[in-house]
Backbone as JSON Lines, residues from 0, in Angstrom:
{"i":0,"aa":"X","n":[-19.04,57.27,-9.22],"ca":[-19.69,55.96,-8.49],"c":[-20.89,56.31,-7.57]}
{"i":1,"aa":"X","n":[-19.94,56.98,-6.46],"ca":[-20.5,57.31,-5.21],"c":[-21.71,58.29,-5.19]}
{"i":2,"aa":"X","n":[-21.34,59.39,-6.34],"ca":[-22.08,60.4,-6.33],"c":[-23.53,59.94,-6.72]}
{"i":3,"aa":"X","n":[-23.73,59.29,-7.6],"ca":[-25.1,58.39,-8.05],"c":[-25.38,57.76,-7.2]}
{"i":4,"aa":"X","n":[-24.95,56.77,-6.47],"ca":[-25.35,56.02,-5.24],"c":[-26.01,57.0,-4.21]}
{"i":5,"aa":"X","n":[-25.29,58.03,-3.93],"ca":[-25.64,58.72,-2.81],"c":[-27.11,59.39,-3.33]}
{"i":6,"aa":"X","n":[-27.45,59.67,-4.61],"ca":[-28.73,60.55,-5.21],"c":[-29.91,59.59,-5.07]}
{"i":7,"aa":"X","n":[-29.29,58.26,-5.24],"ca":[-30.4,57.09,-5.2],"c":[-30.92,57.09,-3.76]}
{"i":8,"aa":"X","n":[-29.87,57.27,-2.82],"ca":[-30.22,56.94,-1.32],"c":[-31.24,57.84,-0.85]}
{"i":9,"aa":"X","n":[-30.88,59.11,-1.24],"ca":[-31.49,60.37,-0.85],"c":[-33.11,60.23,-1.77]}
{"i":10,"aa":"X","n":[-33.35,59.87,-3.03],"ca":[-34.68,60.14,-3.8],"c":[-35.16,58.54,-4.11]}
{"i":11,"aa":"X","n":[-34.36,57.77,-3.88],"ca":[-35.1,56.55,-4.33],"c":[-35.18,55.4,-3.8]}
{"i":12,"aa":"X","n":[-35.57,54.19,-4.31],"ca":[-35.34,52.91,-3.69],"c":[-33.89,52.27,-4.13]}
{"i":13,"aa":"X","n":[-33.4,51.73,-3.16],"ca":[-32.06,51.01,-3.14],"c":[-31.76,49.6,-2.48]}
{"i":14,"aa":"X","n":[-30.97,48.99,-3.04],"ca":[-31.03,47.71,-2.35],"c":[-28.99,47.28,-2.23]}
{"i":15,"aa":"X","n":[-28.86,47.16,-1.04],"ca":[-27.16,46.81,-0.53],"c":[-27.24,45.3,-0.35]}
{"i":16,"aa":"X","n":[-26.18,44.83,-0.49],"ca":[-25.77,43.41,0.06],"c":[-24.74,43.6,1.28]}
{"i":17,"aa":"X","n":[-25.13,43.24,2.13],"ca":[-24.17,42.97,3.4],"c":[-23.43,41.95,3.19]}
{"i":18,"aa":"X","n":[-22.17,42.12,3.52],"ca":[-20.95,40.89,3.54],"c":[-20.55,40.7,4.85]}
{"i":19,"aa":"X","n":[-20.31,39.93,5.57],"ca":[-19.47,39.81,6.65],"c":[-18.43,38.84,6.2]}
{"i":20,"aa":"X","n":[-17.2,39.7,6.23],"ca":[-16.15,38.4,5.59],"c":[-15.54,37.29,6.89]}
{"i":21,"aa":"X","n":[-14.91,36.45,6.46],"ca":[-14.95,35.64,7.12],"c":[-13.41,35.47,7.98]}
{"i":22,"aa":"X","n":[-13.05,34.53,9.24],"ca":[-11.9,34.63,9.77],"c":[-10.98,33.65,8.71]}
{"i":23,"aa":"X","n":[-10.46,34.45,7.76],"ca":[-9.59,34.16,6.59],"c":[-8.82,35.2,5.97]}
{"i":24,"aa":"X","n":[-7.73,34.9,5.54],"ca":[-6.91,35.74,4.63],"c":[-7.24,35.97,3.08]}
{"i":25,"aa":"X","n":[-8.53,35.07,2.97],"ca":[-8.93,35.65,1.64],"c":[-10.71,35.74,1.84]}
{"i":26,"aa":"X","n":[-10.62,36.79,0.85],"ca":[-12.13,37.06,0.33],"c":[-12.62,36.78,-0.55]}
{"i":27,"aa":"X","n":[-11.77,36.03,-1.52],"ca":[-11.92,35.91,-2.73],"c":[-13.38,35.06,-3.2]}
{"i":28,"aa":"X","n":[-12.96,33.72,-1.93],"ca":[-14.45,32.97,-2.27],"c":[-15.86,33.59,-1.73]}
{"i":29,"aa":"X","n":[-15.98,34.72,-1.27],"ca":[-17.21,35.69,-0.74],"c":[-17.51,36.15,-1.97]}
{"i":30,"aa":"X","n":[-16.44,37.08,-2.93],"ca":[-16.47,37.01,-4.17],"c":[-17.4,36.55,-5.31]}
{"i":31,"aa":"X","n":[-16.44,35.41,-5.33],"ca":[-16.78,34.28,-6.51],"c":[-18.32,34.0,-6.15]}
{"i":32,"aa":"X","n":[-18.55,33.55,-4.93],"ca":[-20.22,33.04,-4.37],"c":[-20.97,34.24,-4.82]}
{"i":33,"aa":"X","n":[-20.97,35.46,-4.62],"ca":[-21.69,36.59,-5.25],"c":[-21.91,36.48,-6.71]}
{"i":34,"aa":"X","n":[-20.82,36.38,-7.29],"ca":[-20.93,36.56,-8.87],"c":[-21.56,35.18,-8.95]}
{"i":35,"aa":"X","n":[-21.38,33.94,-8.58],"ca":[-22.17,32.75,-8.98],"c":[-23.21,32.65,-8.8]}
{"i":36,"aa":"X","n":[-24.0,33.42,-8.0],"ca":[-25.24,33.62,-7.42],"c":[-25.94,34.61,-8.23]}
{"i":37,"aa":"X","n":[-25.21,35.57,-8.93],"ca":[-25.89,36.61,-9.8],"c":[-26.08,37.97,-9.14]}
{"i":38,"aa":"X","n":[-25.82,37.86,-7.5],"ca":[-26.27,38.74,-6.65],"c":[-26.03,40.22,-6.76]}
{"i":39,"aa":"X","n":[-24.74,40.24,-8.14],"ca":[-24.23,41.71,-7.87],"c":[-25.44,42.24,-8.77]}
{"i":40,"aa":"X","n":[-26.05,41.3,-9.47],"ca":[-26.94,42.27,-10.71],"c":[-28.43,42.58,-10.08]}
{"i":41,"aa":"X","n":[-28.18,42.39,-8.51],"ca":[-29.81,42.63,-8.12],"c":[-29.55,43.56,-6.8]}
{"i":42,"aa":"X","n":[-28.46,43.93,-7.03],"ca":[-28.25,45.37,-5.62],"c":[-27.53,46.59,-6.14]}
{"i":43,"aa":"X","n":[-27.6,47.65,-5.75],"ca":[-27.08,48.78,-6.06],"c":[-25.59,49.32,-5.75]}
{"i":44,"aa":"X","n":[-25.22,48.29,-4.49],"ca":[-24.01,48.42,-4.09],"c":[-23.87,47.53,-2.49]}
{"i":45,"aa":"X","n":[-23.22,47.44,-1.92],"ca":[-22.68,46.41,-0.82],"c":[-21.91,47.17,0.56]}
{"i":46,"aa":"X","n":[-22.32,46.2,1.28],"ca":[-22.06,46.81,2.65],"c":[-20.88,45.59,2.9]}
{"i":47,"aa":"X","n":[-19.99,46.33,3.94],"ca":[-18.88,45.4,4.93],"c":[-18.72,45.4,6.1]}
{"i":48,"aa":"X","n":[-18.76,44.47,6.76],"ca":[-18.81,44.71,8.53],"c":[-17.44,44.71,8.86]}
{"i":49,"aa":"X","n":[-17.0,45.46,10.12],"ca":[-15.82,45.6,10.74],"c":[-15.84,44.78,12.05]}
{"i":50,"aa":"X","n":[-15.5,43.26,11.92],"ca":[-15.38,42.37,12.92],"c":[-16.45,42.13,13.99]}
{"i":51,"aa":"X","n":[-17.66,41.75,13.54],"ca":[-19.14,41.96,14.49],"c":[-18.87,41.16,15.38]}
{"i":52,"aa":"X","n":[-19.48,41.59,16.62],"ca":[-19.04,40.88,18.01],"c":[-18.11,40.57,18.56]}
{"i":53,"aa":"X","n":[-17.02,41.87,18.0],"ca":[-15.5,41.56,18.31],"c":[-14.63,39.98,18.07]}
{"i":54,"aa":"X","n":[-15.04,39.79,17.27],"ca":[-14.62,38.62,16.46],"c":[-13.84,39.03,15.21]}
{"i":55,"aa":"X","n":[-12.68,38.35,15.28],"ca":[-11.57,38.53,13.82],"c":[-12.07,38.23,12.67]}
{"i":56,"aa":"X","n":[-12.12,38.92,11.63],"ca":[-12.73,38.83,10.43],"c":[-11.42,39.44,9.43]}
{"i":57,"aa":"X","n":[-11.7,39.16,8.4],"ca":[-11.22,39.94,7.16],"c":[-11.15,41.39,7.42]}
{"i":58,"aa":"X","n":[-10.56,42.09,6.95],"ca":[-10.54,43.53,7.0],"c":[-11.3,44.31,6.24]}
{"i":59,"aa":"X","n":[-12.55,44.76,6.57],"ca":[-13.85,45.69,6.24],"c":[-13.44,46.35,5.03]}
{"i":60,"aa":"X","n":[-12.22,47.14,5.05],"ca":[-11.67,48.45,4.23],"c":[-11.46,47.38,3.07]}
{"i":61,"aa":"X","n":[-10.58,46.69,3.18],"ca":[-10.21,45.6,2.12],"c":[-11.22,45.07,1.34]}
{"i":62,"aa":"X","n":[-12.17,44.7,2.01],"ca":[-13.0,43.86,1.37],"c":[-13.93,44.83,0.47]}
{"i":63,"aa":"X","n":[-13.96,45.95,0.99],"ca":[-14.79,46.73,0.6],"c":[-14.3,47.59,-0.75]}
{"i":64,"aa":"X","n":[-13.1,47.5,-1.0],"ca":[-12.04,47.9,-1.84],"c":[-12.02,46.59,-3.12]}
{"i":65,"aa":"X","n":[-12.46,45.46,-2.47],"ca":[-12.12,44.42,-3.51],"c":[-13.55,44.22,-4.22]}
{"i":66,"aa":"X","n":[-14.52,44.37,-3.62],"ca":[-15.89,44.42,-4.0],"c":[-15.84,45.62,-4.97]}
{"i":67,"aa":"X","n":[-15.8,46.46,-4.92],"ca":[-16.05,47.63,-5.79],"c":[-15.05,47.28,-7.23]}
{"i":68,"aa":"X","n":[-13.82,47.15,-6.7],"ca":[-12.88,46.65,-8.2],"c":[-13.69,45.57,-8.81]}
{"i":69,"aa":"X","n":[-14.2,44.59,-8.31],"ca":[-14.78,43.41,-8.96],"c":[-15.86,43.95,-9.53]}
{"i":70,"aa":"X","n":[-16.88,44.4,-9.01],"ca":[-18.44,44.75,-9.35],"c":[-18.88,46.1,-10.01]}
{"i":71,"aa":"X","n":[-17.84,47.23,-9.69],"ca":[-17.79,48.25,-9.84],"c":[-19.11,49.18,-9.4]}
{"i":72,"aa":"X","n":[-19.51,48.43,-8.25],"ca":[-20.35,49.13,-7.45],"c":[-19.97,49.94,-6.12]}
{"i":73,"aa":"X","n":[-20.54,50.73,-5.58],"ca":[-20.24,51.21,-4.53],"c":[-20.33,50.39,-3.17]}
{"i":74,"aa":"X","n":[-19.44,50.46,-2.02],"ca":[-19.61,49.71,-1.11],"c":[-19.65,50.57,0.21]}
{"i":75,"aa":"X","n":[-20.35,50.49,0.9],"ca":[-20.5,51.13,2.42],"c":[-19.79,50.15,3.32]}
{"i":76,"aa":"X","n":[-18.59,50.58,3.74],"ca":[-17.73,50.22,4.59],"c":[-17.68,50.39,6.3]}
{"i":77,"aa":"X","n":[-17.94,49.7,7.1],"ca":[-18.31,49.81,8.7],"c":[-16.73,49.92,9.31]}
{"i":78,"aa":"X","n":[-16.91,51.21,9.84],"ca":[-15.8,51.4,10.61],"c":[-15.93,51.63,12.3]}
{"i":79,"aa":"X","n":[-15.58,50.8,13.1],"ca":[-15.72,50.7,14.4],"c":[-14.82,51.31,15.4]}
{"i":80,"aa":"X","n":[-15.08,51.95,16.58],"ca":[-14.36,52.97,17.43],"c":[-13.57,51.92,18.28]}
{"i":81,"aa":"X","n":[-14.04,50.49,18.28],"ca":[-13.58,49.22,19.31],"c":[-11.88,49.11,18.72]}
{"i":82,"aa":"X","n":[-11.74,49.01,17.62],"ca":[-10.13,48.53,17.27],"c":[-9.06,49.58,17.17]}
{"i":83,"aa":"X","n":[-9.53,50.8,16.86],"ca":[-8.81,51.93,16.3],"c":[-8.84,53.31,17.07]}
{"i":84,"aa":"X","n":[-7.41,53.96,17.61],"ca":[-7.65,55.23,18.11],"c":[-7.71,56.38,16.92]}
{"i":85,"aa":"X","n":[-7.51,57.11,17.48],"ca":[-8.0,58.36,16.29],"c":[-6.72,58.5,15.17]}
{"i":86,"aa":"X","n":[-5.52,58.26,15.26],"ca":[-4.14,58.03,14.4],"c":[-4.99,57.13,13.31]}
{"i":87,"aa":"X","n":[-5.29,56.09,13.9],"ca":[-5.23,54.84,13.51],"c":[-6.79,55.14,12.49]}
{"i":88,"aa":"X","n":[-7.66,55.5,12.83],"ca":[-8.96,56.01,12.33],"c":[-8.6,56.91,11.23]}
{"i":89,"aa":"X","n":[-7.91,57.62,11.36],"ca":[-7.34,58.79,10.07],"c":[-6.46,57.94,9.08]}
{"i":90,"aa":"X","n":[-5.83,57.36,9.48],"ca":[-4.83,56.61,8.25],"c":[-5.82,55.91,7.78]}
{"i":91,"aa":"X","n":[-6.62,54.79,8.43],"ca":[-7.37,54.07,7.72],"c":[-8.57,54.93,6.53]}
{"i":92,"aa":"X","n":[-8.9,55.98,6.9],"ca":[-9.71,56.73,6.06],"c":[-8.67,57.35,5.07]}
{"i":93,"aa":"X","n":[-7.68,57.54,5.32],"ca":[-6.67,58.2,4.34],"c":[-6.57,57.03,3.09]}
{"i":94,"aa":"X","n":[-5.82,56.36,3.37],"ca":[-5.66,54.84,2.63],"c":[-6.96,54.65,1.81]}
{"i":95,"aa":"X","n":[-7.95,54.17,2.71],"ca":[-8.9,53.73,1.9],"c":[-9.63,54.28,0.92]}
{"i":96,"aa":"X","n":[-9.45,55.6,1.24],"ca":[-10.0,57.16,0.53],"c":[-9.63,57.06,-1.23]}
{"i":97,"aa":"X","n":[-8.0,57.13,-1.11],"ca":[-7.36,56.69,-2.36],"c":[-7.52,55.29,-2.98]}
{"i":98,"aa":"X","n":[-7.74,54.2,-2.22],"ca":[-8.52,53.21,-3.18],"c":[-9.99,53.41,-3.18]}
{"i":99,"aa":"X","n":[-10.45,54.16,-3.25],"ca":[-11.93,54.62,-3.55],"c":[-12.89,54.05,-2.48]}
{"i":100,"aa":"X","n":[-12.41,53.87,-1.52],"ca":[-13.57,53.36,-0.41],"c":[-13.85,54.67,0.16]}
{"i":101,"aa":"X","n":[-15.13,55.42,0.06],"ca":[-15.42,56.53,0.38],"c":[-16.83,56.78,0.87]}
{"i":102,"aa":"X","n":[-17.47,55.73,1.61],"ca":[-18.47,55.83,2.28],"c":[-18.6,54.9,3.51]}
{"i":103,"aa":"X","n":[-18.61,55.17,4.58],"ca":[-18.24,54.88,5.96],"c":[-19.12,55.1,6.94]}
{"i":104,"aa":"X","n":[-19.88,53.56,7.38],"ca":[-20.76,53.59,8.35],"c":[-20.1,53.81,9.56]}
{"i":105,"aa":"X","n":[-20.23,54.94,10.72],"ca":[-19.51,54.97,11.81],"c":[-20.18,54.15,12.84]}
{"i":106,"aa":"X","n":[-19.86,53.21,13.68],"ca":[-20.28,52.72,14.74],"c":[-19.17,52.42,15.93]}
{"i":107,"aa":"X","n":[-19.73,52.81,17.03],"ca":[-19.07,52.37,18.03],"c":[-18.38,51.27,18.42]}
{"i":108,"aa":"X","n":[-19.06,50.03,18.11],"ca":[-18.73,48.97,18.35],"c":[-19.12,47.76,19.63]}
{"i":109,"aa":"X","n":[-18.91,46.91,19.16],"ca":[-19.32,45.79,20.0],"c":[-18.11,45.41,21.24]}
{"i":110,"aa":"X","n":[-18.31,45.37,22.33],"ca":[-17.74,45.52,23.27],"c":[-16.68,44.05,23.41]}
{"i":111,"aa":"X","n":[-15.51,44.38,23.95],"ca":[-14.36,43.0,23.68],"c":[-15.16,42.31,24.42]}
{"i":112,"aa":"X","n":[-15.99,42.16,24.95],"ca":[-16.5,41.25,26.14],"c":[-17.06,39.99,25.11]}
{"i":113,"aa":"X","n":[-17.59,40.28,24.21],"ca":[-17.95,39.22,22.95],"c":[-17.19,38.41,22.54]}
{"i":114,"aa":"X","n":[-15.99,38.84,22.46],"ca":[-14.87,38.51,21.67],"c":[-14.58,36.87,21.67]}
{"i":115,"aa":"X","n":[-14.19,36.36,20.93],"ca":[-13.68,35.01,20.87],"c":[-12.22,34.93,21.43]}
{"i":116,"aa":"X","n":[-11.69,35.8,21.35],"ca":[-10.28,36.03,21.83],"c":[-10.05,37.06,23.32]}
{"i":117,"aa":"X","n":[-10.14,35.81,24.58],"ca":[-10.37,36.74,25.46],"c":[-9.32,37.84,26.27]}
{"i":118,"aa":"X","n":[-8.34,37.85,25.97],"ca":[-7.63,38.89,25.97],"c":[-7.58,39.84,25.55]}
{"i":119,"aa":"X","n":[-8.12,40.17,24.22],"ca":[-8.55,41.6,23.72],"c":[-8.92,42.77,23.97]}
{"i":120,"aa":"X","n":[-8.83,43.68,24.49],"ca":[-9.57,44.61,25.08],"c":[-9.74,46.1,23.75]}
{"i":121,"aa":"X","n":[-10.75,46.65,24.46],"ca":[-11.21,47.58,23.08],"c":[-10.5,48.76,23.2]}
{"i":122,"aa":"X","n":[-10.48,49.74,22.16],"ca":[-9.89,50.82,22.6],"c":[-11.02,52.01,23.02]}
{"i":123,"aa":"X","n":[-11.64,52.14,21.92],"ca":[-12.71,52.9,22.44],"c":[-12.25,54.46,22.99]}
{"i":124,"aa":"X","n":[-11.82,54.81,22.15],"ca":[-11.09,56.35,22.4],"c":[-12.01,57.32,22.4]}
{"i":125,"aa":"X","n":[-13.11,56.97,21.74],"ca":[-14.53,57.82,21.8],"c":[-15.87,56.83,20.94]}
{"i":126,"aa":"X","n":[-16.97,57.46,20.78],"ca":[-17.65,56.91,20.45],"c":[-18.06,57.14,18.73]}
{"i":127,"aa":"X","n":[-18.95,56.62,17.97],"ca":[-19.1,56.74,16.82],"c":[-19.17,58.31,16.32]}
{"i":128,"aa":"X","n":[-19.51,59.19,17.2],"ca":[-19.77,60.88,16.91],"c":[-18.06,61.06,16.59]}
{"i":129,"aa":"X","n":[-17.07,60.76,17.38],"ca":[-16.06,60.87,17.11],"c":[-15.57,60.5,15.73]}
{"i":130,"aa":"X","n":[-15.77,59.48,15.19],"ca":[-15.51,58.92,13.64],"c":[-16.12,60.09,12.68]}
{"i":131,"aa":"X","n":[-17.48,60.08,13.06],"ca":[-17.94,61.25,12.26],"c":[-17.3,62.74,12.23]}
{"i":132,"aa":"X","n":[-16.92,63.13,13.36],"ca":[-15.85,64.42,13.71],"c":[-14.92,63.98,12.62]}
{"i":133,"aa":"X","n":[-14.2,63.03,12.78],"ca":[-12.95,62.89,12.19],"c":[-13.41,63.09,10.49]}
{"i":134,"aa":"X","n":[-14.11,62.21,10.04],"ca":[-14.81,62.18,8.6],"c":[-14.79,63.88,8.1]}
{"i":135,"aa":"X","n":[-16.17,64.3,9.01],"ca":[-15.76,65.98,8.72],"c":[-14.53,66.91,8.8]}
{"i":136,"aa":"X","n":[-13.47,66.47,9.64],"ca":[-12.52,67.18,9.58],"c":[-11.53,66.88,8.32]}
{"i":137,"aa":"X","n":[-11.56,65.75,8.02],"ca":[-10.65,65.14,6.82],"c":[-11.41,65.8,5.69]}
{"i":138,"aa":"X","n":[-12.68,65.94,5.54],"ca":[-13.49,66.52,4.23],"c":[-12.92,67.9,4.16]}
{"i":139,"aa":"X","n":[-12.51,68.4,5.38],"ca":[-12.55,69.81,5.27],"c":[-10.97,70.02,4.95]}
{"i":140,"aa":"X","n":[-10.1,69.16,4.63],"ca":[-8.78,69.24,4.47],"c":[-7.7,69.49,5.28]}
{"i":141,"aa":"X","n":[-8.02,69.09,6.67],"ca":[-7.38,69.04,7.82],"c":[-7.24,67.98,8.22]}
{"i":142,"aa":"X","n":[-6.51,67.36,9.52],"ca":[-6.51,66.23,10.24],"c":[-7.17,66.72,11.72]}
{"i":143,"aa":"X","n":[-6.97,65.84,12.71],"ca":[-7.99,66.08,14.11],"c":[-6.63,66.97,14.72]}
{"i":144,"aa":"X","n":[-5.41,67.13,14.4],"ca":[-4.58,68.38,15.0],"c":[-4.62,69.62,14.25]}
{"i":145,"aa":"X","n":[-5.37,69.67,13.42],"ca":[-5.59,71.05,12.76],"c":[-4.71,70.97,11.89]}
{"i":146,"aa":"X","n":[-3.92,69.97,11.04],"ca":[-3.0,70.53,10.36],"c":[-3.75,70.17,9.03]}
{"i":147,"aa":"X","n":[-2.86,71.06,8.08],"ca":[-3.71,70.87,6.53],"c":[-3.15,69.41,5.81]}
{"i":148,"aa":"X","n":[-3.88,68.59,5.31],"ca":[-3.55,67.76,4.36],"c":[-2.9,68.08,3.5]}
{"i":149,"aa":"X","n":[-1.68,67.28,3.17],"ca":[-0.82,67.79,2.0],"c":[-1.89,67.5,0.48]}
{"i":150,"aa":"X","n":[-2.28,66.38,0.53],"ca":[-3.45,66.26,-0.62],"c":[-4.56,65.88,0.03]}
{"i":151,"aa":"X","n":[-5.58,66.52,-0.49],"ca":[-7.13,66.21,0.24],"c":[-7.54,65.38,-0.16]}
{"i":152,"aa":"X","n":[-8.42,64.78,0.42],"ca":[-9.23,63.62,0.57],"c":[-10.32,63.45,-0.65]}
{"i":153,"aa":"X","n":[-10.7,62.82,-1.33],"ca":[-12.15,62.94,-2.16],"c":[-13.25,62.69,-0.97]}
{"i":154,"aa":"X","n":[-14.4,63.09,-1.61],"ca":[-15.35,63.62,-0.33],"c":[-15.62,62.11,0.37]}
{"i":155,"aa":"X","n":[-15.74,62.18,1.64],"ca":[-16.06,60.78,2.31],"c":[-17.4,60.98,2.6]}
{"i":156,"aa":"X","n":[-18.34,59.86,2.45],"ca":[-19.72,60.15,2.85],"c":[-19.76,59.33,3.94]}
{"i":157,"aa":"X","n":[-20.33,59.91,5.11],"ca":[-20.47,59.4,6.4],"c":[-21.84,58.69,6.71]}
{"i":158,"aa":"X","n":[-22.27,57.61,7.37],"ca":[-23.48,57.13,7.56],"c":[-23.19,56.87,9.1]}
{"i":159,"aa":"X","n":[-24.6,56.59,9.94],"ca":[-24.57,56.47,11.15],"c":[-25.91,55.8,11.51]}
{"i":160,"aa":"X","n":[-26.07,55.01,12.76],"ca":[-27.16,54.25,12.91],"c":[-28.09,55.01,13.68]}
{"i":161,"aa":"X","n":[-29.22,55.5,13.48],"ca":[-29.79,56.41,14.84],"c":[-30.92,55.72,15.47]}
């Protein structure tokens, strides 16, 4: 699924549909709306956002997994540095990798200043370059502490905004 998507990105025209999950414990209504409108037949893949503007939303990695399971099309999941440290980022990437979520848009993330939860604070252990380094390291078969992974990841495709 991802290899053909990556080839299309490199050599052709492609369309993705960005989804911003809601502040809900259910992503199914979004999926059903996409299906009802037939949008899945118009796109090559999907993207999911990661708590934009530091506002609580359904998890982007789980949303990506659900979109892929339902429509059989790759999803580019956004991950931001605002809400996770390097251990959390590696853990999320390992778990999402086994679930088939392998395309990651690395973002630094919006400041917690924008949040509708005034007591939240951003982690920001690094910027999106650190997340790209983490992906490269995991793809090489080790973690950020240079320890070999017991089972290697399927290739994670990193994306960035320039």
